[in-house]
C-alpha positions, 0 to 999 in steps of 0.5 A: 401176410399182406393185407389183401391176403389176410382180409380177402383169402381166395379173391384175386388182387385185381378184384380187391384193388377194384373194390378198394378203389371204389371207396369200399373200406375193409376197416368198415367191415369190422364190427365194434364189440357189443356192450355185452362183449365189453362188459366181459373183459377186464382191462385196467391201467396200473403202474410198474409198482402195482405189477411188482405187488401182484407178483409179491402177492402171488408168492406160493403160486407159479406166476406167468407174466406176458408182455404184449401189445395190440399193434404187435403181430406175433403178440396177436398171434399167440393170444388164442393159445394164451387164452386157451392156456388160461382157461385150462389153468388151475388158478389155485396153483397158477396166476396169469398176469397179462401186461399190455405195453400199448399207450395207456391213453388207448385203453378204452379206444383200442385195448379194451375193444381188442380184448373183447373181440379176442374174447380174452378170459384173463384180465389185461393190465395196461402199464401206465408208464411202460419204462423198460428199465423200471419194469425190469427192476420191478419184475426182477428180470432183464427185459430186452425190449422185445415183445411178446415176452413171457416170464414164468416165476417159481412158487418162491417168486424166482423168475426163469429166463424170459421167453422172447417171441411167441409162445404156444400153449404147449410150449407154455404148458411144458415150461410151467410143468416143472414149476407146479 
């Protein structure tokens, strides 16, 4: 999907170019999230060791881990489905952990406003040092370095094979069903 089609559906390219060349900025149309929207999202920087501890603390429940970034188009595309999945989840039986691999220095400027605009109901943890090898060890899986990646863990803490690429709400529900 190109920029002009994404921002200006149904408007001719020549009109869009004319508007752009006249000094109009598409970015300027985007409104930053309000303080109220920002207060509704939880975004926290953590280490890979803290991610490992979260997994350990969740034993006895099914765990879904999702790795993503704000700059990743397939990640952005799957977030509404992940958000819907999270909202419908019984949190007594399942833990959902969302790990952003964005630059931790962009947490306040990029990740938190993005999460607020997306109205993410789940907490977002941004990895302070997203080292692939270390993260693979801590999560107990072999990560290919591609995002989005979703991993489902059994109640005993055993990971299934990572799902690389976007996952729909229905696909995730089917994947989790056998573990509940």
